[in-house]
All heavy atoms as TSV, in Angstrom:
chain	resi	resn	atom	element	x	y	z
A	1	MET	N	N	214.675	-8.800	90.753
A	1	MET	CA	C	215.535	-9.775	91.431
A	1	MET	C	C	215.878	-9.225	92.788
A	1	MET	O	O	216.114	-8.007	92.971
A	1	MET	CB	C	216.711	-10.112	90.626
A	1	MET	CG	C	217.689	-11.206	91.257
A	1	MET	SD	S	218.528	-12.050	90.090
A	1	MET	CE	C	220.069	-11.146	90.124
A	2	LEU	N	N	215.867	-10.132	93.789
A	2	LEU	CA	C	216.232	-9.618	95.230
A	2	LEU	C	C	217.783	-9.507	95.464
A	2	LEU	O	O	218.511	-10.494	94.976
A	2	LEU	CB	C	215.643	-10.556	96.226
A	2	LEU	CG	C	215.051	-9.996	97.384
A	2	LEU	CD1	C	213.869	-9.113	97.015
A	2	LEU	CD2	C	214.641	-11.130	98.326
A	3	ALA	N	N	218.076	-8.403	95.913
A	3	ALA	CA	C	219.718	-8.282	96.131
A	3	ALA	C	C	220.046	-8.888	97.429
A	3	ALA	O	O	219.174	-8.829	98.365
A	3	ALA	CB	C	219.978	-6.722	96.019
A	4	VAL	N	N	221.223	-9.256	97.559
A	4	VAL	CA	C	221.754	-9.869	98.777
A	4	VAL	C	C	221.780	-8.791	99.840
A	4	VAL	O	O	222.337	-7.652	99.599
A	4	VAL	CB	C	223.149	-10.453	98.629
A	4	VAL	CG1	C	223.532	-11.044	99.970
A	4	VAL	CG2	C	222.988	-11.606	97.647
A	5	GLY	N	N	221.284	-9.066	100.978
A	5	GLY	CA	C	221.286	-7.942	102.087
A	5	GLY	C	C	220.373	-6.931	101.917
A	5	GLY	O	O	220.475	-5.853	102.585
A	6	SER	N	N	219.219	-7.095	101.108
A	6	SER	CA	C	218.300	-5.992	100.871
A	6	SER	C	C	217.212	-6.021	102.036
A	6	SER	O	O	216.302	-5.174	101.906
A	6	SER	CB	C	217.584	-6.158	99.550
A	6	SER	OG	O	216.878	-7.412	99.498
A	7	GLY	N	N	217.298	-6.962	102.893
A	7	GLY	CA	C	216.331	-6.937	103.967
A	7	GLY	C	C	215.044	-7.667	103.547
A	7	GLY	O	O	213.915	-7.596	104.284
A	8	GLY	N	N	215.101	-8.285	102.435
A	8	GLY	CA	C	213.815	-9.033	101.942
A	8	GLY	C	C	213.786	-10.448	102.726
A	8	GLY	O	O	214.560	-10.742	103.583
A	9	PRO	N	N	212.752	-11.107	102.365
A	9	PRO	CA	C	212.540	-12.496	103.071
A	9	PRO	C	C	213.716	-13.420	102.699
A	9	PRO	O	O	214.207	-13.530	101.485
A	9	PRO	CB	C	211.206	-12.981	102.548
A	9	PRO	CG	C	211.051	-12.193	101.204
A	9	PRO	CD	C	211.727	-10.851	101.401
A	10	ASP	N	N	214.064	-14.288	103.633
A	10	ASP	CA	C	215.105	-15.282	103.504
A	10	ASP	C	C	214.434	-16.438	102.797
A	10	ASP	O	O	213.736	-17.224	103.387
A	10	ASP	CB	C	215.717	-15.610	104.777
A	10	ASP	CG	C	216.904	-16.433	104.616
A	10	ASP	OD1	O	217.400	-16.653	103.572
A	10	ASP	OD2	O	217.347	-17.054	105.737
A	11	VAL	N	N	214.674	-16.731	101.480
A	11	VAL	CA	C	213.979	-17.822	100.914
A	11	VAL	C	C	214.785	-19.130	100.856
A	11	VAL	O	O	214.217	-20.162	100.437
A	11	VAL	CB	C	213.611	-17.379	99.317
A	11	VAL	CG1	C	212.708	-16.259	99.289
A	11	VAL	CG2	C	214.941	-17.033	98.626
A	12	GLY	N	N	215.948	-19.128	101.314
A	12	GLY	CA	C	216.899	-20.265	101.390
A	12	GLY	C	C	216.142	-21.377	102.263
A	12	GLY	O	O	215.978	-22.607	101.738
A	13	PRO	N	N	215.749	-21.225	103.444
A	13	PRO	CA	C	215.066	-22.195	104.259
A	13	PRO	C	C	213.767	-22.604	103.665
A	13	PRO	O	O	213.349	-23.796	103.801
A	13	PRO	CB	C	214.930	-21.556	105.658
A	13	PRO	CG	C	215.905	-20.514	105.694
A	13	PRO	CD	C	216.098	-20.021	104.228
A	14	VAL	N	N	213.033	-21.720	102.958
A	14	VAL	CA	C	211.835	-22.018	102.373
A	14	VAL	C	C	211.994	-22.970	101.329
A	14	VAL	O	O	211.286	-24.097	101.158
A	14	VAL	CB	C	211.036	-20.769	101.975
A	14	VAL	CG1	C	209.830	-21.127	101.161
A	14	VAL	CG2	C	210.651	-19.826	103.191
A	15	LEU	N	N	212.905	-22.716	100.408
A	15	LEU	CA	C	213.287	-23.583	99.271
A	15	LEU	C	C	213.760	-24.959	99.811
A	15	LEU	O	O	213.396	-26.079	99.294
A	15	LEU	CB	C	214.315	-22.961	98.387
A	15	LEU	CG	C	213.869	-21.727	97.526
A	15	LEU	CD1	C	215.013	-21.255	96.759
A	15	LEU	CD2	C	212.700	-22.149	96.750
A	16	LEU	N	N	214.534	-25.031	100.914
A	16	LEU	CA	C	215.040	-26.233	101.444
A	16	LEU	C	C	213.754	-27.042	101.931
A	16	LEU	O	O	213.577	-28.205	101.740
A	16	LEU	CB	C	215.935	-26.010	102.588
A	16	LEU	CG	C	216.317	-27.242	103.430
A	16	LEU	CD1	C	217.138	-28.149	102.560
A	16	LEU	CD2	C	217.135	-26.894	104.554
A	17	GLY	N	N	212.850	-26.344	102.681
A	17	GLY	CA	C	211.661	-26.988	103.170
A	17	GLY	C	C	210.787	-27.620	102.022
A	17	GLY	O	O	210.300	-28.717	102.220
A	18	LEU	N	N	210.556	-26.819	100.983
A	18	LEU	CA	C	209.726	-27.306	99.956
A	18	LEU	C	C	210.402	-28.591	99.204
A	18	LEU	O	O	209.797	-29.495	98.788
A	18	LEU	CB	C	209.584	-26.128	98.974
A	18	LEU	CG	C	208.535	-25.086	99.316
A	18	LEU	CD1	C	208.442	-24.016	98.324
A	18	LEU	CD2	C	207.157	-25.670	99.525
A	19	THR	N	N	211.727	-28.453	99.155
A	19	THR	CA	C	212.364	-29.571	98.453
A	19	THR	C	C	212.260	-30.735	99.353
A	19	THR	O	O	211.943	-31.842	98.714
A	19	THR	CB	C	213.952	-29.115	98.312
A	19	THR	OG1	O	213.992	-28.036	97.482
A	19	THR	CG2	C	214.702	-30.268	97.633
A	20	VAL	N	N	212.442	-30.729	100.491
A	20	VAL	CA	C	212.397	-31.880	101.484
A	20	VAL	C	C	210.888	-32.450	101.343
A	20	VAL	O	O	210.784	-33.687	101.187
A	20	VAL	CB	C	212.743	-31.470	102.960
A	20	VAL	CG1	C	212.391	-32.541	103.799
A	20	VAL	CG2	C	214.274	-31.236	103.016
A	21	VAL	N	N	209.941	-31.585	101.472
A	21	VAL	CA	C	208.549	-32.117	101.425
A	21	VAL	C	C	208.235	-32.827	100.119
A	21	VAL	O	O	207.709	-33.909	100.139
A	21	VAL	CB	C	207.567	-30.860	101.661
A	21	VAL	CG1	C	206.151	-31.220	101.512
A	21	VAL	CG2	C	207.648	-30.434	103.187
A	22	LEU	N	N	208.605	-32.093	99.036
A	22	LEU	CA	C	208.345	-32.609	97.715
A	22	LEU	C	C	209.069	-34.011	97.460
A	22	LEU	O	O	208.465	-34.954	96.862
A	22	LEU	CB	C	208.533	-31.733	96.591
A	22	LEU	CG	C	207.711	-30.478	96.593
A	22	LEU	CD1	C	208.082	-29.475	95.615
A	22	LEU	CD2	C	206.265	-30.818	96.311
A	23	VAL	N	N	210.275	-34.064	97.806
A	23	VAL	CA	C	211.086	-35.368	97.618
A	23	VAL	C	C	210.608	-36.461	98.450
A	23	VAL	O	O	210.338	-37.575	98.010
A	23	VAL	CB	C	212.560	-35.065	97.895
A	23	VAL	CG1	C	213.263	-36.388	97.877
A	23	VAL	CG2	C	213.153	-34.182	96.780
A	24	VAL	N	N	210.231	-36.201	99.717
A	24	VAL	CA	C	209.766	-37.258	100.588
A	24	VAL	C	C	208.350	-37.764	100.146
A	24	VAL	O	O	208.055	-38.901	100.190
A	24	VAL	CB	C	209.742	-36.781	102.148
A	24	VAL	CG1	C	209.074	-37.754	102.957
A	24	VAL	CG2	C	211.196	-36.538	102.536
A	25	ALA	N	N	207.498	-36.769	99.759
A	25	ALA	CA	C	206.114	-37.097	99.279
A	25	ALA	C	C	206.246	-37.957	98.058
A	25	ALA	O	O	205.564	-38.921	97.879
A	25	ALA	CB	C	205.293	-35.805	99.045
A	26	LYS	N	N	207.041	-37.588	97.053
A	26	LYS	CA	C	207.195	-38.304	95.912
A	26	LYS	C	C	207.824	-39.807	96.170
A	26	LYS	O	O	207.380	-40.729	95.553
A	26	LYS	CB	C	208.302	-37.576	94.956
A	26	LYS	CG	C	208.452	-38.230	93.502
A	26	LYS	CD	C	207.047	-38.148	92.804
A	26	LYS	CE	C	207.310	-38.673	91.430
A	26	LYS	NZ	N	206.116	-38.914	90.683
A	27	LEU	N	N	208.737	-39.912	97.037
A	27	LEU	CA	C	209.304	-41.234	97.479
A	27	LEU	C	C	208.123	-42.028	98.103
A	27	LEU	O	O	208.126	-43.390	97.898
A	27	LEU	CB	C	210.478	-41.073	98.243
A	27	LEU	CG	C	211.754	-40.543	97.699
A	27	LEU	CD1	C	212.858	-40.333	98.809
A	27	LEU	CD2	C	212.283	-41.398	96.595
A	28	GLY	N	N	207.393	-41.424	98.933
A	28	GLY	CA	C	206.320	-42.134	99.691
A	28	GLY	C	C	205.360	-42.555	98.632
A	28	GLY	O	O	204.741	-43.736	98.682
A	29	GLY	N	N	204.905	-41.762	97.641
A	29	GLY	CA	C	204.061	-42.208	96.597
A	29	GLY	C	C	204.452	-43.286	95.785
A	29	GLY	O	O	203.794	-44.223	95.494
A	30	ALA	N	N	205.770	-43.262	95.354
A	30	ALA	CA	C	206.448	-44.283	94.641
A	30	ALA	C	C	206.411	-45.636	95.421
A	30	ALA	O	O	206.231	-46.696	94.784
A	30	ALA	CB	C	207.763	-43.815	94.214
A	31	LEU	N	N	206.747	-45.563	96.590
A	31	LEU	CA	C	206.842	-46.809	97.456
A	31	LEU	C	C	205.350	-47.452	97.538
A	31	LEU	O	O	205.300	-48.557	97.336
A	31	LEU	CB	C	207.291	-46.341	98.914
A	31	LEU	CG	C	207.381	-47.577	99.856
A	31	LEU	CD1	C	208.521	-48.563	99.418
A	31	LEU	CD2	C	207.561	-46.986	101.302
A	32	PHE	N	N	204.414	-46.666	97.794
A	32	PHE	CA	C	203.063	-47.187	97.908
A	32	PHE	C	C	202.551	-47.700	96.483
A	32	PHE	O	O	201.855	-48.747	96.511
A	32	PHE	CB	C	202.067	-46.163	98.460
A	32	PHE	CG	C	202.063	-46.246	99.895
A	32	PHE	CD1	C	203.064	-45.830	100.614
A	32	PHE	CD2	C	200.880	-46.619	100.510
A	32	PHE	CE1	C	203.090	-45.999	102.115
A	32	PHE	CE2	C	200.763	-46.769	101.876
A	32	PHE	CZ	C	201.868	-46.407	102.716
A	33	GLU	N	N	202.983	-47.029	95.369
A	33	GLU	CA	C	202.600	-47.597	94.093
A	33	GLU	C	C	203.292	-48.948	93.777
A	33	GLU	O	O	202.727	-49.828	93.151
A	33	GLU	CB	C	202.923	-46.513	92.940
A	33	GLU	CG	C	201.953	-45.493	92.869
A	33	GLU	CD	C	202.360	-44.516	91.618
A	33	GLU	OE1	O	203.427	-44.451	91.326
A	33	GLU	OE2	O	201.341	-43.885	91.078
A	34	ALA	N	N	204.429	-49.057	94.320
A	34	ALA	CA	C	205.132	-50.401	94.145
A	34	ALA	C	C	204.327	-51.450	94.785
A	34	ALA	O	O	204.485	-52.688	94.373
A	34	ALA	CB	C	206.568	-50.299	94.777
A	35	PHE	N	N	203.572	-51.192	95.807
A	35	PHE	CA	C	202.773	-52.190	96.484
A	35	PHE	C	C	201.274	-52.137	96.113
A	35	PHE	O	O	200.356	-52.556	96.731
A	35	PHE	CB	C	202.751	-51.939	98.036
A	35	PHE	CG	C	204.064	-52.340	98.626
A	35	PHE	CD1	C	205.046	-51.310	99.131
A	35	PHE	CD2	C	204.551	-53.562	98.739
A	35	PHE	CE1	C	206.278	-51.627	99.625
A	35	PHE	CE2	C	205.867	-53.983	99.198
A	35	PHE	CZ	C	206.701	-52.896	99.695
A	36	ASN	N	N	201.111	-51.591	94.828
A	36	ASN	CA	C	199.732	-51.419	94.231
A	36	ASN	C	C	198.737	-50.653	95.097
A	36	ASN	O	O	197.573	-51.050	95.249
A	36	ASN	CB	C	199.191	-52.873	93.863
A	36	ASN	CG	C	199.928	-53.535	92.803
A	36	ASN	OD1	O	200.426	-52.797	91.892
A	36	ASN	ND2	N	200.190	-54.857	92.820
A	37	GLN	N	N	199.174	-49.704	95.782
A	37	GLN	CA	C	198.338	-48.863	96.585
A	37	GLN	C	C	198.331	-47.479	95.927
A	37	GLN	O	O	199.181	-47.145	95.028
A	37	GLN	CB	C	198.914	-48.647	97.961
A	37	GLN	CG	C	198.926	-49.950	98.742
A	37	GLN	CD	C	197.513	-50.593	98.973
A	37	GLN	OE1	O	196.613	-49.842	99.330
A	37	GLN	NE2	N	197.399	-51.836	98.763
A	38	SER	N	N	197.512	-46.613	96.324
A	38	SER	CA	C	197.377	-45.217	95.830
A	38	SER	C	C	198.565	-44.474	96.176
A	38	SER	O	O	198.947	-44.463	97.338
A	38	SER	CB	C	196.063	-44.502	96.295
A	38	SER	OG	O	196.065	-43.285	95.956
A	39	ALA	N	N	199.105	-43.580	95.252
A	39	ALA	CA	C	200.209	-42.843	95.424
A	39	ALA	C	C	199.871	-41.718	96.529
A	39	ALA	O	O	200.685	-41.275	97.340
A	39	ALA	CB	C	200.784	-42.142	94.318
A	40	VAL	N	N	198.593	-41.307	96.520
A	40	VAL	CA	C	198.211	-40.199	97.392
A	40	VAL	C	C	198.410	-40.688	98.815
A	40	VAL	O	O	198.725	-39.963	99.776
A	40	VAL	CB	C	196.702	-39.869	97.138
A	40	VAL	CG1	C	196.176	-38.877	98.100
A	40	VAL	CG2	C	196.681	-39.252	95.687
A	41	LEU	N	N	198.002	-41.920	99.115
A	41	LEU	CA	C	198.203	-42.508	100.522
A	41	LEU	C	C	199.608	-42.406	100.958
A	41	LEU	O	O	199.858	-42.035	102.055
A	41	LEU	CB	C	197.696	-43.922	100.444
A	41	LEU	CG	C	197.684	-44.603	101.872
A	41	LEU	CD1	C	196.812	-43.908	102.823
A	41	LEU	CD2	C	197.201	-46.122	101.720
A	42	GLY	N	N	200.600	-42.751	100.076
A	42	GLY	CA	C	201.961	-42.644	100.450
A	42	GLY	C	C	202.384	-41.262	100.684
A	42	GLY	O	O	203.236	-40.924	101.523
A	43	GLU	N	N	201.855	-40.292	99.934
A	43	GLU	CA	C	202.230	-38.868	99.998
A	43	GLU	C	C	201.688	-38.427	101.367
A	43	GLU	O	O	202.387	-37.459	102.004
A	43	GLU	CB	C	201.724	-38.096	98.756
A	43	GLU	CG	C	202.428	-38.496	97.470
A	43	GLU	CD	C	201.654	-38.008	96.325
A	43	GLU	OE1	O	200.461	-37.512	96.396
A	43	GLU	OE2	O	202.191	-38.218	95.123
A	44	LEU	N	N	200.455	-38.696	101.635
A	44	LEU	CA	C	199.920	-38.283	102.880
A	44	LEU	C	C	200.653	-38.772	104.143
A	44	LEU	O	O	200.882	-38.096	105.087
A	44	LEU	CB	C	198.470	-38.788	102.976
A	44	LEU	CG	C	197.394	-37.991	102.202
A	44	LEU	CD1	C	195.983	-38.661	102.156
A	44	LEU	CD2	C	197.298	-36.459	102.650
A	45	LEU	N	N	201.106	-40.082	104.055
A	45	LEU	CA	C	201.760	-40.591	105.110
A	45	LEU	C	C	203.132	-40.100	105.243
A	45	LEU	O	O	203.776	-39.911	106.228
A	45	LEU	CB	C	201.864	-42.213	105.110
A	45	LEU	CG	C	200.533	-42.881	105.403
A	45	LEU	CD1	C	200.696	-44.323	105.166
A	45	LEU	CD2	C	200.087	-42.555	106.722
A	46	ALA	N	N	203.781	-39.669	104.104
A	46	ALA	CA	C	204.916	-39.010	104.125
A	46	ALA	C	C	204.845	-37.634	104.797
A	46	ALA	O	O	205.778	-37.167	105.621
A	46	ALA	CB	C	205.612	-38.743	102.789
A	47	GLY	N	N	203.796	-36.875	104.557
A	47	GLY	CA	C	203.512	-35.594	105.196
A	47	GLY	C	C	203.406	-35.761	106.700
A	47	GLY	O	O	203.831	-35.024	107.521
A	48	VAL	N	N	202.683	-36.810	107.156
A	48	VAL	CA	C	202.474	-37.167	108.496
A	48	VAL	C	C	203.801	-37.438	109.160
A	48	VAL	O	O	204.092	-36.952	110.310
A	48	VAL	CB	C	201.556	-38.335	108.799
A	48	VAL	CG1	C	201.521	-38.766	110.220
A	48	VAL	CG2	C	200.065	-37.887	108.374
A	49	LEU	N	N	204.667	-38.120	108.566
A	49	LEU	CA	C	205.971	-38.538	109.012
A	49	LEU	C	C	206.831	-37.266	109.209
A	49	LEU	O	O	207.600	-37.012	110.251
A	49	LEU	CB	C	206.792	-39.461	108.044
A	49	LEU	CG	C	208.164	-39.757	108.330
A	49	LEU	CD1	C	208.279	-40.613	109.695
A	49	LEU	CD2	C	208.854	-40.505	107.176
A	50	ILE	N	N	206.796	-36.388	108.216
A	50	ILE	CA	C	207.647	-35.162	108.359
A	50	ILE	C	C	207.037	-34.246	109.449
A	50	ILE	O	O	207.860	-33.656	110.163
A	50	ILE	CB	C	207.600	-34.322	106.926
A	50	ILE	CG1	C	208.287	-35.069	105.957
A	50	ILE	CG2	C	208.082	-32.985	107.080
A	50	ILE	CD1	C	208.202	-34.405	104.474
A	51	GLY	N	N	205.764	-34.272	109.613
A	51	GLY	CA	C	205.155	-33.344	110.659
A	51	GLY	C	C	205.489	-33.964	112.066
A	51	GLY	O	O	205.373	-33.130	113.015
A	52	THR	N	N	205.641	-35.303	112.211
A	52	THR	CA	C	206.050	-35.756	113.513
A	52	THR	C	C	207.502	-35.968	113.803
A	52	THR	O	O	207.824	-36.409	114.901
A	52	THR	CB	C	205.328	-37.129	113.676
A	52	THR	OG1	O	205.815	-37.932	112.631
A	52	THR	CG2	C	203.878	-36.955	113.662
A	53	LEU	N	N	208.384	-35.510	113.023
A	53	LEU	CA	C	209.770	-35.641	113.158
A	53	LEU	C	C	210.253	-34.842	114.437
A	53	LEU	O	O	211.159	-35.425	115.138
A	53	LEU	CB	C	210.644	-35.118	112.001
A	53	LEU	CG	C	210.610	-36.072	110.792
A	53	LEU	CD1	C	211.481	-35.356	109.643
A	53	LEU	CD2	C	211.162	-37.356	111.161
A	54	ASN	N	N	209.661	-33.832	114.779
A	54	ASN	CA	C	209.945	-33.038	115.962
A	54	ASN	C	C	209.713	-33.957	117.208
A	54	ASN	O	O	210.433	-34.027	118.127
A	54	ASN	CB	C	209.175	-31.786	116.180
A	54	ASN	CG	C	209.558	-30.923	117.196
A	54	ASN	OD1	O	210.673	-30.963	117.625
A	54	ASN	ND2	N	208.519	-30.204	117.790
A	55	HIS	N	N	208.525	-34.680	117.216
A	55	HIS	CA	C	208.174	-35.483	118.291
A	55	HIS	C	C	209.146	-36.738	118.470
A	55	HIS	O	O	209.169	-37.371	119.559
A	55	HIS	CB	C	206.779	-36.017	118.320
A	55	HIS	CG	C	205.762	-34.888	118.192
A	55	HIS	ND1	N	205.630	-33.991	119.227
A	55	HIS	CD2	C	204.977	-34.545	117.261
A	55	HIS	CE1	C	204.756	-33.083	118.981
A	55	HIS	NE2	N	204.238	-33.385	117.657
A	56	LEU	N	N	209.779	-37.118	117.374
A	56	LEU	CA	C	210.708	-38.188	117.296
A	56	LEU	C	C	212.108	-37.824	117.696
A	56	LEU	O	O	212.978	-38.640	117.669
A	56	LEU	CB	C	210.687	-38.966	115.992
A	56	LEU	CG	C	209.341	-39.578	115.565
A	56	LEU	CD1	C	209.401	-40.005	114.066
A	56	LEU	CD2	C	208.870	-40.644	116.419
A	57	GLY	N	N	212.275	-36.540	118.036
A	57	GLY	CA	C	213.658	-36.073	118.524
A	57	GLY	C	C	214.529	-35.411	117.499
A	57	GLY	O	O	215.567	-35.007	117.711
A	58	LEU	N	N	213.908	-35.195	116.318
A	58	LEU	CA	C	214.718	-34.491	115.229
A	58	LEU	C	C	214.333	-32.982	115.303
A	58	LEU	O	O	213.300	-32.667	114.735
A	58	LEU	CB	C	214.398	-35.101	113.845
A	58	LEU	CG	C	215.318	-34.517	112.779
A	58	LEU	CD1	C	216.718	-34.788	113.057
A	58	LEU	CD2	C	214.786	-35.122	111.468
A	59	VAL	N	N	215.054	-32.202	116.080
A	59	VAL	CA	C	214.692	-30.854	116.323
A	59	VAL	C	C	215.109	-29.825	115.292
A	59	VAL	O	O	214.638	-28.752	115.144
A	59	VAL	CB	C	215.230	-30.360	117.718
A	59	VAL	CG1	C	214.699	-31.026	118.850
A	59	VAL	CG2	C	216.714	-30.517	117.669
A	60	GLU	N	N	215.791	-30.380	114.289
A	60	GLU	CA	C	216.227	-29.555	113.218
A	60	GLU	C	C	215.153	-29.063	112.350
A	60	GLU	O	O	215.222	-28.112	111.599
A	60	GLU	CB	C	217.343	-30.269	112.288
A	60	GLU	CG	C	218.786	-30.394	112.980
A	60	GLU	CD	C	218.806	-31.489	114.001
A	60	GLU	OE1	O	217.922	-32.380	114.004
A	60	GLU	OE2	O	219.691	-31.565	114.717
A	61	VAL	N	N	214.088	-29.764	112.317
A	61	VAL	CA	C	212.793	-29.423	111.515
A	61	VAL	C	C	212.110	-28.250	112.034
A	61	VAL	O	O	211.296	-27.637	111.354
A	61	VAL	CB	C	211.843	-30.575	111.300
A	61	VAL	CG1	C	212.556	-31.675	110.472
A	61	VAL	CG2	C	211.438	-31.203	112.561
A	62	ASN	N	N	212.480	-27.871	113.264
A	62	ASN	CA	C	211.743	-26.586	113.865
A	62	ASN	C	C	212.112	-25.232	113.062
A	62	ASN	O	O	211.454	-24.452	113.099
A	62	ASN	CB	C	212.206	-26.439	115.340
A	62	ASN	CG	C	211.413	-27.442	116.198
A	62	ASN	OD1	O	210.456	-27.914	115.854
A	62	ASN	ND2	N	211.972	-27.718	117.437
A	63	VAL	N	N	213.293	-25.390	112.382
A	63	VAL	CA	C	213.592	-24.178	111.634
A	63	VAL	C	C	212.638	-23.999	110.510
A	63	VAL	O	O	212.241	-22.858	110.237
A	63	VAL	CB	C	214.965	-24.370	111.001
A	63	VAL	CG1	C	215.377	-23.242	110.084
A	63	VAL	CG2	C	216.170	-24.434	112.122
A	64	LEU	N	N	212.034	-25.110	109.966
A	64	LEU	CA	C	211.065	-24.910	108.925
A	64	LEU	C	C	209.827	-24.452	109.502
A	64	LEU	O	O	208.940	-23.957	108.760
A	64	LEU	CB	C	210.910	-26.343	108.194
A	64	LEU	CG	C	212.137	-26.814	107.601
A	64	LEU	CD1	C	211.905	-28.228	106.983
A	64	LEU	CD2	C	212.617	-25.885	106.420
A	65	ARG	N	N	209.398	-24.861	110.726
A	65	ARG	CA	C	208.073	-24.482	111.321
A	65	ARG	C	C	208.029	-22.882	111.528
A	65	ARG	O	O	206.970	-22.383	111.623
A	65	ARG	CB	C	207.898	-25.198	112.649
A	65	ARG	CG	C	207.757	-26.615	112.515
A	65	ARG	CD	C	207.281	-27.282	113.863
A	65	ARG	NE	N	207.272	-28.677	113.860
A	65	ARG	CZ	C	206.159	-29.279	113.534
A	65	ARG	NH1	N	205.056	-28.655	113.341
A	65	ARG	NH2	N	206.117	-30.614	113.544
A	66	ASN	N	N	209.166	-22.270	111.643
A	66	ASN	CA	C	209.237	-20.866	111.970
A	66	ASN	C	C	209.322	-19.970	110.764
A	66	ASN	O	O	209.864	-18.802	110.870
A	66	ASN	CB	C	210.252	-20.564	113.021
A	66	ASN	CG	C	209.920	-21.322	114.297
A	66	ASN	OD1	O	208.841	-21.612	114.664
A	66	ASN	ND2	N	211.060	-21.744	114.980
A	67	GLN	N	N	209.021	-20.491	109.579
A	67	GLN	CA	C	209.153	-19.768	108.360
A	67	GLN	C	C	207.809	-19.247	107.905
A	67	GLN	O	O	206.966	-19.910	107.476
A	67	GLN	CB	C	209.790	-20.526	107.268
A	67	GLN	CG	C	211.104	-21.070	107.477
A	67	GLN	CD	C	212.106	-19.854	107.533
A	67	GLN	OE1	O	211.936	-18.909	106.846
A	67	GLN	NE2	N	213.019	-19.948	108.300
A	68	PRO	N	N	207.544	-17.885	108.035
A	68	PRO	CA	C	206.260	-17.317	107.678
A	68	PRO	C	C	205.943	-17.621	106.146
A	68	PRO	O	O	204.716	-17.744	105.817
A	68	PRO	CB	C	206.346	-15.902	107.834
A	68	PRO	CG	C	207.643	-15.578	108.660
A	68	PRO	CD	C	208.443	-16.849	108.483
A	69	LEU	N	N	206.812	-17.514	105.227
A	69	LEU	CA	C	206.654	-17.672	103.915
A	69	LEU	C	C	206.173	-19.085	103.643
A	69	LEU	O	O	205.160	-19.369	102.823
A	69	LEU	CB	C	207.851	-17.328	103.054
A	69	LEU	CG	C	207.767	-17.352	101.597
A	69	LEU	CD1	C	206.640	-16.469	101.030
A	69	LEU	CD2	C	209.052	-16.981	100.863
A	70	LEU	N	N	206.817	-20.110	104.323
A	70	LEU	CA	C	206.381	-21.480	104.162
A	70	LEU	C	C	205.110	-21.732	104.653
A	70	LEU	O	O	204.231	-22.446	104.134
A	70	LEU	CB	C	207.435	-22.349	104.763
A	70	LEU	CG	C	207.311	-23.835	104.455
A	70	LEU	CD1	C	207.474	-24.189	103.035
A	70	LEU	CD2	C	208.468	-24.722	105.271
A	71	GLU	N	N	204.745	-21.044	105.847
A	71	GLU	CA	C	203.379	-21.165	106.434
A	71	GLU	C	C	202.316	-20.558	105.460
A	71	GLU	O	O	201.219	-21.193	105.231
A	71	GLU	CB	C	203.377	-20.438	107.679
A	71	GLU	CG	C	202.092	-20.624	108.379
A	71	GLU	CD	C	202.130	-19.974	109.836
A	71	GLU	OE1	O	203.169	-19.909	110.375
A	71	GLU	OE2	O	200.950	-19.625	110.358
A	72	LEU	N	N	202.659	-19.555	104.731
A	72	LEU	CA	C	201.711	-18.908	103.806
A	72	LEU	C	C	201.549	-19.897	102.667
A	72	LEU	O	O	200.365	-20.079	102.268
A	72	LEU	CB	C	202.286	-17.676	103.319
A	72	LEU	CG	C	201.450	-16.996	102.201
A	72	LEU	CD1	C	200.141	-16.430	102.690
A	72	LEU	CD2	C	202.229	-15.786	101.484
A	73	LEU	N	N	202.640	-20.464	102.114
A	73	LEU	CA	C	202.384	-21.419	101.036
A	73	LEU	C	C	201.524	-22.617	101.500
A	73	LEU	O	O	200.808	-23.226	100.610
A	73	LEU	CB	C	203.700	-21.891	100.505
A	73	LEU	CG	C	204.536	-20.794	99.773
A	73	LEU	CD1	C	205.940	-21.280	99.511
A	73	LEU	CD2	C	203.923	-20.370	98.533
A	74	ALA	N	N	201.704	-23.005	102.655
A	74	ALA	CA	C	200.980	-24.229	103.227
A	74	ALA	C	C	199.502	-23.813	103.204
A	74	ALA	O	O	198.614	-24.647	102.919
A	74	ALA	CB	C	201.576	-24.762	104.501
A	75	GLU	N	N	199.183	-22.693	103.699
A	75	GLU	CA	C	197.791	-22.212	103.820
A	75	GLU	C	C	197.203	-22.115	102.396
A	75	GLU	O	O	196.043	-22.460	102.234
A	75	GLU	CB	C	197.700	-20.902	104.580
A	75	GLU	CG	C	198.006	-21.009	106.077
A	75	GLU	CD	C	197.088	-21.881	106.703
A	75	GLU	OE1	O	195.871	-21.910	106.486
A	75	GLU	OE2	O	197.541	-22.578	107.687
A	76	LEU	N	N	198.010	-21.631	101.428
A	76	LEU	CA	C	197.450	-21.543	100.107
A	76	LEU	C	C	197.197	-22.933	99.496
A	76	LEU	O	O	196.252	-23.209	98.817
A	76	LEU	CB	C	198.470	-20.736	99.267
A	76	LEU	CG	C	198.472	-19.293	99.362
A	76	LEU	CD1	C	199.596	-18.686	98.569
A	76	LEU	CD2	C	197.183	-18.678	99.019
A	77	GLY	N	N	198.072	-23.852	99.855
A	77	GLY	CA	C	197.833	-25.297	99.375
A	77	GLY	C	C	196.627	-25.885	100.008
A	77	GLY	O	O	195.963	-26.568	99.284
A	78	VAL	N	N	196.248	-25.496	101.236
A	78	VAL	CA	C	195.021	-26.117	101.769
A	78	VAL	C	C	193.687	-25.418	101.088
A	78	VAL	O	O	192.752	-26.070	100.839
A	78	VAL	CB	C	195.017	-25.714	103.256
A	78	VAL	CG1	C	193.686	-25.948	103.955
A	78	VAL	CG2	C	196.004	-26.491	104.030
A	79	ILE	N	N	193.858	-24.133	100.701
A	79	ILE	CA	C	192.690	-23.463	100.073
A	79	ILE	C	C	192.589	-24.063	98.742
A	79	ILE	O	O	191.423	-24.256	98.261
A	79	ILE	CB	C	193.012	-21.927	100.066
A	79	ILE	CG1	C	192.864	-21.381	101.485
A	79	ILE	CG2	C	192.051	-21.294	99.126
A	79	ILE	CD1	C	193.407	-19.911	101.534
A	80	LEU	N	N	193.686	-24.288	97.983
A	80	LEU	CA	C	193.532	-24.827	96.651
A	80	LEU	C	C	193.130	-26.297	96.651
A	80	LEU	O	O	192.543	-26.809	95.774
A	80	LEU	CB	C	194.816	-24.597	95.914
A	80	LEU	CG	C	195.196	-23.124	95.609
A	80	LEU	CD1	C	196.596	-23.017	95.008
A	80	LEU	CD2	C	194.160	-22.407	94.811
């Protein structure tokens, strides 16, 4: 277990980012299924929406872009 102040990676923002991505993707999938469309399409469009929030003026998502652990998890997801 990681002790507080041990100099380890800060996992709080990473967990927040993963939670936001998973919840928005699930909602997008459910919305598209309600219209008899593929859930994957809704999940993909939710990811595109999250990715473009910075361009729409929501600069708070930049905190998530600068997380090396979240970037590593994203790269692993691409490989798998």
